[in-house]
gemmi code that builds the backbone of each chain (N, CA, C; Angstrom):
import gemmi

chains = {
    "A": [
        ("MET", (76.948, 148.352, 117.771), (77.361, 149.020, 119.264), (78.342, 150.424, 119.146)),
        ("THR", (77.485, 151.090, 119.929), (78.214, 152.423, 119.979), (78.567, 153.001, 121.607)),
        ("TYR", (79.969, 153.126, 121.796), (80.023, 153.565, 123.028), (80.241, 155.082, 123.112)),
        ("LYS", (79.462, 155.155, 123.897), (79.797, 156.826, 124.266), (80.815, 157.327, 125.302)),
        ("THR", (81.523, 158.046, 124.620), (82.714, 158.622, 125.989), (82.457, 160.003, 126.135)),
        ("GLY", (82.860, 160.229, 127.342), (82.918, 161.436, 127.851), (83.209, 162.672, 127.046)),
        ("ALA", (83.951, 162.508, 126.238), (84.146, 163.727, 124.975), (83.656, 163.172, 123.844)),
        ("GLY", (82.665, 162.467, 123.821), (81.743, 162.341, 122.619), (82.420, 162.161, 121.579)),
        ("ARG", (83.675, 161.398, 121.791), (84.588, 160.770, 120.747), (83.879, 159.520, 120.023)),
        ("GLU", (83.727, 159.486, 118.934), (82.859, 158.384, 118.601), (84.135, 157.118, 117.992)),
        ("THR", (83.716, 155.970, 118.853), (84.382, 154.959, 118.824), (83.633, 153.829, 118.280)),
        ("THR", (82.483, 154.180, 117.404), (81.384, 153.224, 116.911), (82.533, 152.217, 115.932)),
        ("MET", (83.206, 152.995, 115.013), (83.959, 152.086, 114.077), (84.841, 151.160, 114.830)),
        ("SER", (85.313, 151.090, 115.711), (86.241, 150.136, 116.281), (85.472, 148.997, 116.603)),
        ("ALA", (84.261, 149.093, 117.127), (83.265, 147.763, 117.475), (82.495, 147.136, 116.055)),
        ("ARG", (82.912, 147.883, 115.010), (81.922, 147.904, 114.009), (81.671, 146.080, 113.319)),
        ("THR", (82.871, 145.725, 113.339), (83.077, 144.467, 112.474), (82.196, 143.484, 113.523)),
        ("ASP", (82.197, 142.008, 112.854), (81.326, 141.152, 113.613), (82.810, 140.588, 114.370)),
        ("ASN", (82.608, 139.840, 115.525), (83.610, 139.207, 116.436), (84.531, 138.522, 115.213)),
        ("PRO", (85.855, 138.967, 115.324), (86.718, 138.677, 114.242), (87.032, 137.015, 114.593)),
        ("ASN", (86.944, 136.416, 115.749), (87.399, 135.388, 116.149), (85.879, 134.277, 115.694)),
        ("ALA", (84.863, 135.118, 115.330), (83.629, 134.126, 114.930), (83.791, 133.831, 113.355)),
        ("GLN", (84.395, 134.789, 112.672), (84.817, 134.852, 111.258), (85.996, 133.758, 111.028)),
        ("ILE", (86.738, 134.016, 112.003), (88.009, 132.916, 111.586), (87.096, 131.307, 111.779)),
        ("ALA", (86.538, 131.334, 113.344), (85.888, 129.874, 113.257), (85.080, 129.529, 112.210)),
        ("THR", (84.213, 130.493, 111.690), (83.255, 130.023, 110.381), (84.194, 129.620, 109.312)),
        ("LYS", (85.419, 130.010, 108.995), (86.245, 129.842, 107.685), (86.913, 128.480, 108.228)),
        ("LEU", (87.409, 128.076, 109.078), (88.090, 127.151, 109.703), (87.263, 126.041, 109.670)),
        ("ARG", (85.940, 126.234, 110.128), (85.036, 125.216, 109.970), (84.800, 124.879, 108.427)),
        ("ALA", (84.502, 125.863, 107.812), (83.928, 125.449, 106.125), (85.075, 124.808, 105.566)),
        ("LEU", (86.425, 125.079, 105.766), (87.386, 124.505, 105.297), (87.362, 122.963, 105.652)),
        ("TYR", (87.274, 122.809, 106.897), (87.218, 121.582, 107.505), (86.083, 120.418, 106.876)),
        ("LEU", (85.137, 121.141, 106.698), (83.859, 120.766, 106.472), (83.996, 119.984, 104.928)),
        ("SER", (84.667, 120.809, 104.021), (84.807, 120.693, 102.680), (85.671, 119.014, 102.754)),
        ("VAL", (86.581, 118.879, 103.228), (86.853, 117.420, 103.183), (86.039, 116.722, 104.029)),
        ("GLN", (85.520, 116.829, 105.293), (84.802, 115.954, 106.158), (83.670, 115.396, 105.218)),
        ("GLU", (83.057, 116.255, 104.407), (81.933, 115.964, 103.530), (82.064, 114.869, 102.541)),
        ("GLU", (83.448, 114.775, 102.288), (83.608, 113.872, 100.938), (83.711, 112.603, 101.462)),
        ("ALA", (83.143, 111.700, 100.443), (82.754, 110.390, 100.264), (84.125, 109.747, 100.921)),
        ("VAL", (83.972, 108.807, 101.987), (85.176, 108.228, 102.314), (85.807, 107.314, 101.223)),
        ("PRO", (86.933, 107.617, 100.657), (87.356, 106.907, 99.369), (87.478, 105.375, 99.586)),
        ("ASP", (87.390, 104.779, 98.412), (87.208, 103.267, 98.668), (88.635, 102.490, 99.184)),
        ("ARG", (89.818, 103.477, 99.035), (90.725, 102.639, 99.402), (90.944, 102.196, 100.876)),
        ("PHE", (89.883, 103.005, 101.660), (89.883, 102.853, 102.983), (88.848, 101.678, 103.520)),
        ("LEU", (87.832, 101.906, 102.392), (86.911, 100.710, 102.961), (87.373, 99.543, 102.229)),
        ("ASP", (88.329, 99.327, 101.395), (88.850, 98.073, 101.049), (89.758, 97.587, 102.054)),
        ("LEU", (90.536, 98.670, 102.583), (91.767, 98.369, 103.517), (90.741, 97.888, 104.710)),
        ("LEU", (89.900, 98.249, 105.264), (89.433, 97.954, 106.512), (88.459, 96.541, 106.140)),
        ("GLU", (87.975, 96.329, 105.028), (87.494, 94.968, 104.658), (88.587, 93.858, 105.082)),
        ("LYS", (89.607, 94.305, 103.942), (90.947, 93.176, 104.015), (91.550, 92.885, 105.512)),
        ("LEU", (91.544, 93.883, 106.333), (91.951, 93.917, 107.742), (91.122, 93.077, 108.443)),
        ("ASP", (89.873, 93.189, 108.192), (88.692, 92.496, 108.921), (88.715, 90.956, 108.554)),
        ("ALA", (89.160, 90.830, 107.055), (89.058, 89.502, 106.530), (90.317, 88.611, 107.209)),
        ("VAL", (91.292, 89.507, 107.199), (92.446, 88.669, 107.506), (92.609, 88.209, 109.070)),
        ("GLU", (91.853, 89.150, 109.882), (91.730, 88.536, 111.130), (90.910, 87.721, 111.243)),
        ("ARG", (89.766, 87.654, 110.484), (89.038, 86.453, 110.530), (89.879, 85.194, 110.585)),
        ("GLN", (90.561, 85.080, 109.485), (91.090, 83.972, 109.405), (92.189, 83.320, 110.500)),
        ("SER", (92.818, 84.332, 110.863), (94.016, 84.000, 111.757), (94.012, 85.088, 112.645)),
        ("MET", (94.605, 84.981, 114.140), (94.935, 85.754, 114.844), (95.754, 87.095, 114.018)),
        ("PRO", (95.504, 88.519, 114.462), (96.295, 89.331, 114.043), (97.881, 89.440, 114.643)),
        ("ASP", (98.637, 89.175, 113.875), (100.251, 89.198, 114.367), (100.981, 90.367, 113.494)),
        ("VAL", (100.798, 90.535, 112.441), (101.659, 91.629, 111.557), (100.958, 92.928, 111.682)),
        ("ALA", (101.771, 93.887, 112.212), (101.209, 95.325, 112.336), (101.525, 95.965, 111.522)),
        ("GLU", (102.324, 96.073, 110.120), (102.779, 97.083, 109.608), (102.182, 96.635, 108.204)),
    ],
    "B": [
        ("MET", (90.142, 79.533, 115.281), (89.826, 80.605, 116.055), (88.720, 81.655, 116.111)),
        ("SER", (87.685, 81.147, 114.928), (86.608, 82.195, 114.828), (85.786, 81.720, 115.892)),
        ("GLY", (84.484, 82.589, 115.675), (83.744, 83.022, 116.990), (84.073, 83.391, 117.840)),
        ("GLY", (83.282, 82.985, 119.191), (83.898, 83.608, 120.336), (83.592, 85.150, 120.444)),
        ("MET", (84.772, 85.842, 120.377), (84.591, 87.244, 120.710), (84.776, 87.929, 119.472)),
        ("THR", (83.989, 87.480, 118.165), (83.987, 88.320, 117.026), (82.998, 89.497, 116.953)),
        ("GLU", (82.118, 89.429, 118.060), (81.206, 90.223, 117.909), (81.718, 91.812, 118.107)),
        ("GLU", (82.718, 92.215, 118.966), (83.272, 93.437, 119.118), (83.923, 94.186, 117.842)),
        ("LYS", (84.557, 92.993, 116.834), (85.139, 93.320, 115.767), (84.289, 94.323, 114.940)),
        ("PRO", (83.259, 93.935, 114.397), (82.558, 94.841, 113.408), (82.202, 95.995, 114.251)),
        ("SER", (82.202, 96.039, 115.593), (81.470, 97.651, 115.721), (82.800, 98.174, 116.121)),
        ("PHE", (83.942, 97.744, 116.220), (85.511, 98.565, 116.512), (85.446, 98.953, 114.825)),
        ("LYS", (85.061, 98.319, 113.647), (85.353, 98.636, 112.602), (84.361, 99.721, 112.019)),
        ("ARG", (83.043, 99.616, 112.512), (82.130, 100.499, 112.289), (82.292, 101.940, 112.903)),
        ("GLU", (83.034, 101.871, 114.014), (83.417, 103.084, 114.787), (84.255, 103.833, 113.983)),
        ("MET", (85.304, 102.951, 113.726), (86.580, 103.542, 112.875), (85.913, 103.992, 111.602)),
        ("LEU", (84.976, 103.680, 111.068), (84.605, 104.092, 109.447), (83.940, 105.299, 109.911)),
        ("ALA", (83.150, 105.446, 110.941), (82.354, 106.750, 111.337), (83.395, 107.618, 111.581)),
        ("ALA", (84.420, 107.385, 112.092), (85.491, 108.510, 112.290), (86.435, 109.085, 111.171)),
        ("LEU", (86.420, 108.203, 110.079), (87.173, 108.718, 109.034), (87.033, 109.950, 108.302)),
        ("PRO", (85.576, 110.285, 108.079), (85.567, 111.850, 107.255), (86.440, 112.463, 108.187)),
        ("SER", (86.107, 112.948, 109.508), (86.679, 113.643, 110.337), (88.025, 113.565, 110.410)),
        ("LEU", (88.747, 112.176, 110.507), (90.112, 112.068, 110.334), (90.834, 112.488, 109.197)),
        ("ARG", (90.154, 112.400, 108.057), (90.817, 112.981, 107.074), (90.825, 114.272, 106.741)),
        ("ALA", (89.692, 114.960, 107.371), (89.694, 116.305, 107.238), (90.753, 116.970, 108.283)),
        ("PHE", (91.016, 116.317, 109.201), (92.445, 116.505, 110.108), (93.392, 116.424, 109.607)),
        ("ALA", (93.973, 115.299, 109.001), (95.059, 115.086, 108.048), (95.266, 116.181, 107.093)),
        ("MET", (94.024, 116.455, 106.358), (94.275, 117.423, 105.366), (94.766, 118.558, 106.005)),
        ("SER", (94.092, 118.962, 107.283), (94.382, 120.364, 107.836), (95.672, 120.501, 108.068)),
        ("LEU", (96.285, 119.286, 108.643), (97.429, 119.580, 108.918), (98.730, 119.355, 107.709)),
        ("ILE", (98.053, 118.576, 106.759), (99.170, 118.433, 105.926), (98.953, 119.377, 104.860)),
        ("GLY", (97.823, 119.401, 104.031), (97.589, 120.262, 102.925), (97.281, 119.816, 101.573)),
        ("ARG", (97.935, 118.596, 101.458), (97.682, 117.648, 100.245), (96.704, 116.468, 100.413)),
        ("HIS", (95.836, 116.161, 99.581), (95.082, 115.100, 99.351), (95.804, 113.829, 99.526)),
        ("ASP", (96.980, 113.635, 98.656), (97.509, 112.292, 98.591), (98.535, 111.860, 99.777)),
        ("ARG", (98.830, 113.196, 100.254), (99.609, 113.101, 101.731), (99.071, 112.740, 102.938)),
        ("ALA", (97.849, 113.520, 102.932), (96.646, 113.346, 104.107), (96.143, 111.657, 104.008)),
        ("ASP", (96.031, 111.717, 102.988), (95.223, 110.111, 102.960), (96.327, 108.994, 102.962)),
        ("ASP", (97.598, 109.045, 102.759), (98.580, 108.123, 103.219), (98.795, 108.044, 104.733)),
        ("LEU", (98.734, 109.136, 105.382), (98.842, 109.263, 106.548), (97.651, 108.476, 107.352)),
        ("VAL", (96.487, 108.955, 106.597), (95.182, 108.099, 107.106), (95.335, 106.774, 107.159)),
        ("GLN", (95.865, 106.112, 106.048), (96.055, 104.757, 105.832), (96.935, 104.468, 107.002)),
        ("ASP", (97.973, 104.832, 106.935), (99.090, 104.470, 108.174), (98.297, 104.467, 109.496)),
        ("THR", (97.465, 105.649, 109.630), (96.715, 105.713, 110.853), (95.768, 104.191, 111.184)),
        ("ILE", (95.248, 103.921, 110.458), (94.184, 103.026, 109.968), (95.143, 101.397, 110.494)),
        ("MET", (96.071, 101.306, 109.783), (96.622, 100.080, 109.926), (97.274, 100.139, 111.554)),
        ("LYS", (97.736, 101.094, 112.114), (98.309, 101.316, 113.397), (96.960, 100.900, 114.479)),
        ("ALA", (96.005, 101.896, 114.243), (95.109, 101.790, 114.964), (94.479, 100.227, 115.227)),
        ("TRP", (94.424, 99.579, 114.019), (93.745, 98.337, 113.722), (94.749, 97.146, 114.655)),
        ("ALA", (96.058, 97.382, 114.638), (97.221, 96.483, 115.507), (96.834, 96.822, 116.862)),
        ("LYS", (96.445, 98.102, 117.238), (96.434, 98.474, 118.317), (95.417, 98.153, 119.034)),
        ("GLN", (94.260, 97.572, 118.524), (92.644, 97.768, 118.837), (92.605, 97.109, 120.061)),
        ("ASP", (93.237, 96.466, 120.706), (93.195, 95.632, 122.023), (93.237, 96.733, 123.046)),
        ("HIS", (94.042, 97.742, 122.557), (94.344, 98.791, 123.437), (92.954, 100.005, 123.780)),
        ("PHE", (92.158, 99.855, 122.600), (91.075, 100.454, 122.564), (89.885, 100.195, 123.556)),
        ("GLU", (89.107, 100.888, 124.472), (88.061, 100.737, 124.996), (86.872, 100.647, 124.508)),
        ("MET", (86.011, 100.149, 123.932), (84.873, 100.481, 123.384), (84.360, 101.111, 124.239)),
        ("GLY", (83.417, 102.351, 123.710), (82.439, 103.040, 124.496), (83.520, 104.287, 124.668)),
        ("THR", (84.924, 104.388, 124.920), (85.490, 105.715, 124.816), (85.434, 106.542, 123.574)),
        ("ASN", (86.060, 107.413, 123.551), (86.314, 108.149, 122.349), (87.106, 107.860, 121.325)),
        ("MET", (86.542, 107.192, 120.191), (87.372, 106.448, 119.166), (88.194, 107.577, 118.209)),
        ("LYS", (87.229, 108.685, 118.355), (87.936, 109.920, 117.220), (88.823, 110.529, 117.915)),
        ("ALA", (88.658, 110.697, 119.435), (89.968, 111.392, 119.802), (91.348, 110.015, 120.034)),
        ("TRP", (90.883, 108.666, 119.946), (91.857, 108.006, 119.956), (92.509, 107.819, 118.709)),
        ("LEU", (91.648, 107.831, 117.418), (92.314, 107.882, 116.187), (93.184, 109.238, 116.041)),
        ("PHE", (92.684, 110.468, 116.329), (93.366, 111.485, 116.101), (94.715, 111.296, 116.841)),
        ("THR", (94.875, 110.924, 118.025), (96.213, 110.741, 119.088), (97.093, 110.118, 118.080)),
        ("ILE", (96.305, 108.883, 117.628), (97.574, 107.763, 116.772), (97.724, 108.548, 115.291)),
        ("LEU", (97.273, 109.361, 114.585), (97.202, 110.214, 113.454), (98.636, 111.069, 113.769)),
        ("ARG", (97.928, 111.770, 114.686), (99.187, 112.758, 115.415), (100.506, 112.261, 115.322)),
        ("ASN", (100.565, 111.348, 116.073), (101.914, 110.675, 116.739), (102.427, 110.133, 115.507)),
        ("GLU", (101.770, 109.421, 114.570), (102.390, 109.056, 113.132), (102.966, 110.076, 112.536)),
        ("LEU", (102.280, 111.261, 112.388), (102.856, 112.449, 111.441), (103.905, 112.994, 111.981)),
        ("TYR", (104.261, 113.153, 113.501), (105.027, 113.572, 113.812), (106.449, 112.609, 113.931)),
        ("SER", (106.245, 111.564, 113.991), (107.221, 110.449, 114.032), (107.680, 110.328, 112.526)),
        ("GLN", (106.722, 110.624, 111.476), (107.350, 110.618, 110.030), (107.908, 111.663, 109.684)),
        ("MET", (107.768, 112.844, 110.364), (108.401, 114.192, 110.009), (109.914, 114.308, 110.708)),
        ("ARG", (110.085, 113.226, 111.801), (111.287, 113.213, 112.542), (112.160, 112.270, 111.580)),
        ("LYS", (111.747, 111.194, 110.945), (112.329, 110.263, 110.048), (112.545, 111.054, 108.648)),
        ("ARG", (111.550, 111.943, 108.508), (112.059, 112.463, 107.061), (112.447, 113.634, 107.157)),
        ("GLY", (113.099, 114.075, 108.305), (113.382, 115.387, 108.074), (112.492, 116.729, 107.955)),
        ("ARG", (111.530, 116.389, 108.554), (110.345, 117.481, 108.885), (109.763, 117.921, 107.551)),
        ("GLU", (109.941, 117.020, 106.487), (109.326, 117.676, 105.021), (108.101, 116.806, 104.640)),
        ("VAL", (107.114, 116.357, 105.712), (106.311, 115.926, 105.361), (105.269, 116.945, 104.647)),
        ("GLN", (105.319, 117.925, 105.339), (104.723, 119.034, 104.817), (105.201, 119.865, 103.722)),
        ("ASP", (104.712, 120.002, 102.457), (105.549, 120.983, 101.627), (104.577, 122.080, 101.272)),
        ("SER", (105.065, 123.165, 101.748), (104.210, 124.469, 101.767), (103.973, 124.759, 99.999)),
        ("ASP", (104.985, 124.290, 99.196), (104.578, 124.638, 97.927), (103.105, 124.012, 97.313)),
        ("GLY", (103.224, 122.620, 97.628), (102.290, 121.602, 96.937), (100.845, 122.247, 97.740)),
        ("TYR", (101.011, 122.565, 99.129), (99.994, 122.789, 99.718), (98.934, 123.677, 98.843)),
        ("PHE", (99.197, 124.382, 98.472), (98.371, 125.414, 97.656), (98.059, 124.951, 96.182)),
        ("THR", (99.094, 124.787, 95.604), (98.886, 124.258, 94.012), (98.047, 122.916, 93.712)),
        ("GLU", (98.314, 122.341, 94.955), (97.386, 120.852, 94.870), (95.977, 121.515, 94.851)),
        ("SER", (95.484, 122.075, 95.628), (94.107, 122.629, 96.049), (93.647, 123.427, 94.475)),
        ("LEU", (94.133, 123.881, 94.165), (93.992, 124.878, 93.168), (93.958, 123.996, 91.656)),
        ("ALA", (94.809, 122.816, 91.647), (95.087, 122.087, 90.270), (93.959, 121.006, 90.244)),
        ("GLN", (94.218, 120.392, 91.393), (93.287, 119.044, 91.382), (91.857, 119.302, 92.303)),
        ("HIS", (91.637, 120.203, 92.695), (90.539, 120.382, 93.335), (89.982, 121.671, 93.271)),
        ("PRO", (89.461, 122.041, 91.986), (89.339, 123.537, 91.744), (87.995, 123.804, 92.573)),
        ("ALA", (86.949, 122.758, 92.747), (85.881, 123.133, 93.376), (85.784, 123.324, 94.779)),
        ("GLN", (86.895, 122.590, 95.219), (87.009, 122.117, 96.903), (86.358, 123.087, 97.658)),
        ("TYR", (87.345, 124.040, 97.636), (87.652, 125.047, 98.731), (86.767, 126.289, 98.221)),
        ("GLY", (85.608, 126.040, 97.300), (84.811, 127.521, 97.093), (85.375, 128.681, 96.754)),
        ("SER", (85.258, 129.501, 97.520), (85.518, 130.630, 97.104), (87.166, 130.867, 97.453)),
        ("LEU", (87.143, 132.019, 96.878), (88.748, 132.773, 97.125), (89.085, 132.743, 98.463)),
        ("ASP", (87.951, 133.289, 99.169), (88.367, 133.637, 100.588), (88.805, 132.333, 101.322)),
        ("LEU", (88.456, 130.950, 101.138), (88.673, 130.058, 101.748), (89.871, 129.504, 101.260)),
        ("GLN", (90.345, 129.857, 100.141), (91.748, 129.539, 99.470), (92.760, 130.644, 100.340)),
        ("ASP", (92.354, 131.952, 100.578), (93.244, 132.669, 101.439), (93.451, 132.416, 102.984)),
        ("PHE", (92.032, 131.729, 103.398), (92.242, 131.182, 104.691), (93.273, 130.163, 105.019)),
        ("LYS", (93.287, 129.243, 103.714), (94.019, 127.918, 103.960), (95.419, 128.393, 103.940)),
        ("ARG", (95.831, 129.338, 103.026), (96.959, 129.874, 102.857), (97.574, 130.379, 104.114)),
        ("ALA", (96.518, 131.372, 105.039), (96.971, 131.731, 106.140), (97.302, 130.771, 107.427)),
        ("LEU", (96.356, 129.786, 107.312), (96.441, 128.527, 108.020), (97.837, 127.869, 107.917)),
        ("GLU", (98.442, 127.893, 106.630), (99.521, 127.067, 106.538), (100.803, 128.005, 107.256)),
        ("THR", (100.673, 129.326, 107.032), (101.709, 129.853, 107.894), (101.945, 129.870, 109.239)),
        ("LEU", (100.962, 129.401, 110.081), (100.829, 128.945, 111.494), (101.865, 127.837, 111.871)),
        ("PRO", (102.714, 128.002, 112.852), (103.271, 126.971, 113.392), (102.532, 125.832, 113.567)),
        ("PRO", (102.891, 124.583, 113.221), (102.433, 123.420, 113.403), (101.638, 123.018, 114.685)),
        ("ASP", (102.311, 123.670, 115.601), (101.399, 123.479, 117.079), (100.337, 123.973, 117.434)),
        ("GLN", (100.560, 125.454, 116.848), (99.253, 126.306, 116.958), (98.401, 125.841, 115.732)),
        ("ARG", (98.554, 125.494, 114.664), (97.614, 124.968, 113.819), (96.801, 123.726, 114.291)),
        ("GLU", (97.635, 122.934, 114.686), (96.749, 121.665, 114.991), (95.835, 121.856, 116.258)),
        ("ALA", (96.298, 123.208, 117.443), (95.367, 123.239, 118.489), (94.071, 123.947, 117.959)),
        ("ILE", (94.159, 124.835, 117.023), (93.189, 125.557, 116.400), (92.385, 124.909, 115.688)),
        ("ILE", (92.622, 123.912, 114.898), (91.976, 122.801, 114.275), (91.221, 121.756, 115.151)),
        ("LEU", (91.958, 121.257, 116.152), (91.045, 120.275, 117.050), (90.027, 121.072, 118.017)),
        ("VAL", (90.358, 122.411, 118.166), (89.314, 123.046, 119.132), (88.197, 123.641, 118.100)),
        ("GLY", (88.631, 124.377, 117.102), (87.798, 124.989, 116.268), (87.225, 124.431, 115.135)),
        ("ALA", (87.351, 123.237, 114.796), (86.980, 122.570, 113.372), (86.717, 121.098, 113.954)),
        ("SER", (87.469, 120.586, 114.744), (86.956, 119.015, 114.925), (86.080, 118.751, 116.202)),
        ("GLY", (85.973, 119.708, 116.800), (84.841, 119.863, 117.806), (85.283, 119.203, 119.139)),
        ("PHE", (86.558, 119.147, 119.424), (86.984, 118.889, 120.974), (86.957, 119.871, 121.739)),
        ("SER", (86.870, 119.689, 123.147), (86.983, 120.523, 124.171), (88.532, 120.746, 124.334)),
        ("TYR", (89.083, 121.829, 124.858), (90.165, 122.194, 125.376), (90.925, 121.058, 125.921)),
        ("GLU", (90.218, 120.305, 126.758), (91.019, 119.140, 127.648), (91.198, 118.091, 126.619)),
        ("GLU", (90.311, 117.858, 125.735), (90.486, 116.552, 124.721), (91.667, 116.938, 123.916)),
        ("ALA", (91.623, 117.903, 123.444), (93.104, 118.694, 122.510), (94.238, 118.626, 123.392)),
        ("ALA", (94.162, 119.039, 124.389), (95.422, 118.755, 125.260), (95.974, 117.516, 125.374)),
        ("GLU", (94.973, 116.630, 125.702), (95.085, 114.886, 125.743), (95.567, 114.481, 124.356)),
        ("ILE", (95.178, 114.778, 123.299), (95.640, 114.451, 121.920), (97.019, 115.044, 121.684)),
        ("CYS", (97.375, 116.090, 122.104), (98.616, 116.617, 121.880), (99.614, 116.524, 122.678)),
        ("GLY", (99.085, 115.722, 124.044), (99.849, 115.266, 124.988), (100.629, 116.583, 125.790)),
        ("CYS", (99.861, 117.581, 125.897), (100.275, 118.726, 126.460), (99.522, 119.691, 127.632)),
        ("ALA", (99.693, 120.261, 128.428), (99.063, 120.770, 129.425), (97.800, 121.542, 128.593)),
        ("LEU", (96.710, 121.758, 129.623), (95.765, 122.499, 129.262), (95.934, 124.069, 128.829)),
        ("GLY", (96.694, 124.629, 129.759), (97.326, 126.047, 129.315), (97.821, 126.044, 128.393)),
        ("THR", (98.718, 125.279, 127.958), (99.510, 125.086, 126.763), (98.486, 125.351, 125.447)),
        ("ILE", (97.296, 124.189, 125.493), (96.736, 124.284, 124.588), (95.787, 125.517, 124.223)),
        ("LYS", (95.575, 126.226, 125.227), (94.719, 127.419, 125.238), (95.636, 128.818, 124.911)),
        ("SER", (96.836, 128.563, 125.031), (97.591, 129.763, 124.571), (98.055, 129.407, 123.305)),
        ("ARG", (98.049, 128.371, 122.614), (98.258, 128.045, 121.353), (97.132, 128.524, 120.478)),
        ("VAL", (95.953, 127.887, 121.093), (94.678, 128.699, 120.091), (94.678, 129.942, 120.228)),
        ("ASN", (94.825, 130.768, 121.189), (94.769, 132.249, 121.480), (95.977, 132.794, 120.383)),
        ("ARG", (97.066, 132.165, 120.405), (97.957, 132.828, 119.554), (97.709, 132.411, 117.747)),
        ("ALA", (97.531, 131.260, 117.692), (96.999, 131.012, 116.311), (95.544, 131.888, 116.104)),
        ("ARG", (94.775, 132.241, 116.918), (93.597, 133.280, 116.232), (94.024, 134.637, 116.154)),
        ("GLN", (95.285, 135.078, 116.730), (95.744, 136.249, 117.006), (96.338, 136.461, 115.397)),
        ("ARG", (97.056, 135.579, 115.184), (97.871, 135.562, 114.124), (97.173, 135.328, 112.593)),
        ("LEU", (95.879, 134.557, 112.874), (95.398, 134.756, 111.741), (94.651, 135.642, 111.682)),
        ("GLN", (93.839, 136.651, 112.690), (93.269, 137.921, 112.551), (94.286, 138.712, 111.939)),
        ("ASP", (95.837, 138.822, 112.540), (96.387, 139.891, 111.718), (96.948, 139.508, 110.308)),
        ("ILE", (96.806, 138.148, 109.822), (97.293, 137.923, 108.536), (95.942, 138.049, 107.455)),
        ("LEU", (94.563, 137.938, 108.165), (93.712, 138.253, 107.251), (93.168, 139.413, 107.421)),
        ("GLN", (93.500, 140.119, 108.623), (92.913, 141.522, 108.834), (91.342, 141.497, 109.037)),
        ("VAL", (91.166, 140.556, 109.465), (89.401, 140.296, 109.724), (88.692, 141.680, 110.352)),
        ("THR", (89.785, 142.403, 111.094), (88.956, 143.350, 112.126), (88.988, 144.743, 111.147)),
        ("GLY", (89.603, 144.474, 110.323), (90.282, 146.071, 109.604), (91.299, 146.501, 109.994)),
        ("GLU", (91.571, 148.047, 110.078), (92.733, 148.424, 110.616), (92.575, 148.889, 112.038)),
        ("ASN", (91.177, 148.886, 112.212), (90.813, 149.881, 113.536), (91.216, 149.109, 114.827)),
        ("GLU", (91.177, 147.311, 114.937), (91.315, 147.002, 116.233), (92.421, 147.333, 116.641)),
        ("TYR", (93.673, 147.013, 115.916), (94.750, 146.959, 116.437), (95.567, 148.059, 116.144)),
        ("GLY", (95.244, 148.876, 115.155), (96.045, 149.958, 114.845), (97.052, 149.535, 113.900)),
        ("PRO", (98.258, 150.483, 113.682), (99.065, 150.341, 112.747), (100.115, 149.008, 113.162)),
        ("ASP", (100.390, 148.592, 114.649), (100.722, 147.417, 115.118), (100.520, 146.904, 116.502)),
        ("ALA", (100.323, 145.989, 116.534), (99.621, 145.447, 117.694), (100.183, 145.749, 119.043)),
        ("THR", (101.496, 146.070, 118.768), (102.476, 146.201, 120.140), (102.023, 147.611, 120.888)),
        ("SER", (101.869, 148.668, 119.829), (101.831, 150.313, 120.013), (100.096, 150.451, 120.356)),
        ("ALA", (99.227, 149.558, 119.999), (98.037, 149.861, 120.253), (97.473, 149.907, 121.630)),
        ("PRO", (98.097, 148.823, 122.589), (97.471, 148.939, 123.651), (97.980, 150.223, 124.372)),
        ("ILE", (99.161, 150.558, 124.203), (99.891, 151.946, 124.621), (99.073, 153.153, 124.326)),
        ("THR", (98.903, 153.135, 123.175), (97.925, 154.266, 122.484), (96.583, 154.734, 123.450)),
        ("SER", (95.908, 152.975, 123.392), (94.487, 153.349, 123.852), (94.462, 153.447, 125.345)),
        ("ARG", (95.286, 153.118, 126.046), (95.549, 153.447, 127.306), (95.834, 155.019, 127.878)),
        ("ALA", (96.340, 155.811, 126.711), (96.203, 156.945, 127.146), (94.938, 157.791, 126.673)),
        ("PHE", (94.154, 157.236, 126.538), (92.884, 157.658, 126.293), (91.931, 157.376, 127.764)),
        ("VAL", (92.481, 156.147, 128.600), (91.721, 155.711, 129.434), (91.361, 156.953, 130.555)),
        ("SER", (92.188, 157.673, 130.938), (92.296, 158.578, 131.883), (91.675, 160.093, 131.276)),
    ],
}
model = gemmi.Model(1)
for chain_id, residues in chains.items():
    chain = gemmi.Chain(chain_id)
    for i, (resn, *xyz) in enumerate(residues, 1):
        res = gemmi.Residue()
        res.name, res.seqid = resn, gemmi.SeqId(i, " ")
        for name, pos in zip(("N", "CA", "C"), xyz):
            atom = gemmi.Atom()
            atom.name, atom.element = name, gemmi.Element(name[0])
            atom.pos, atom.b_iso = gemmi.Position(*pos), 0.0
            res.add_atom(atom)
        chain.add_residue(res)
    model.add_chain(chain)
structure = gemmi.Structure()
structure.add_model(model)
structure.setup_entities()
């Protein structure tokens, strides 16, 4: 993008980079996805199975 | 007491499972360390499970879990004297234990920059910029006004730009406060 100003001053340089917010957004998502794409650790699968099993045996009453 | 209404349970569990990858990523973004982030996720799962009667199937499970995780984090921080996040381990962990995790040095730098944000700004930009929530949903998760979330996200972006200098030196000049004054001089 080149802006023409009356004085012919070149302001091209100030508009040269990509949208900085887009760069930040890309990096933020990349960082986030690096964790999100990991397999869910077994500890959580086991935990959910246990919670489910306990609940099937009795009504849930303990919550810690 | 088995039978009857059990059919809701598997689906609650399944929806929770589906939200876990994103929940972990959120926790990791807030805390910066895998071990502590996963401890927080575990606490969140327990809390959510105990409160599942409060959850309406068909509504946003992810937002619900994020809210619980966030409340849990801040309540733990209050109890432990704000030391849930340790900025030292934040970086050493990723380098030492997960060398391949964040890929380029570029992302390491970004992670470091993210860490310097105030927690309220960090969570705001993560929720909106990475977790895929709308500003409205993020406001609800954080329990604050829509305008507050928007301003936190803006400040976070500005701060990250300053730190990472993604704009180069041109956009804001030598410092952000003098730049608007300088450019105004050219308008007329």
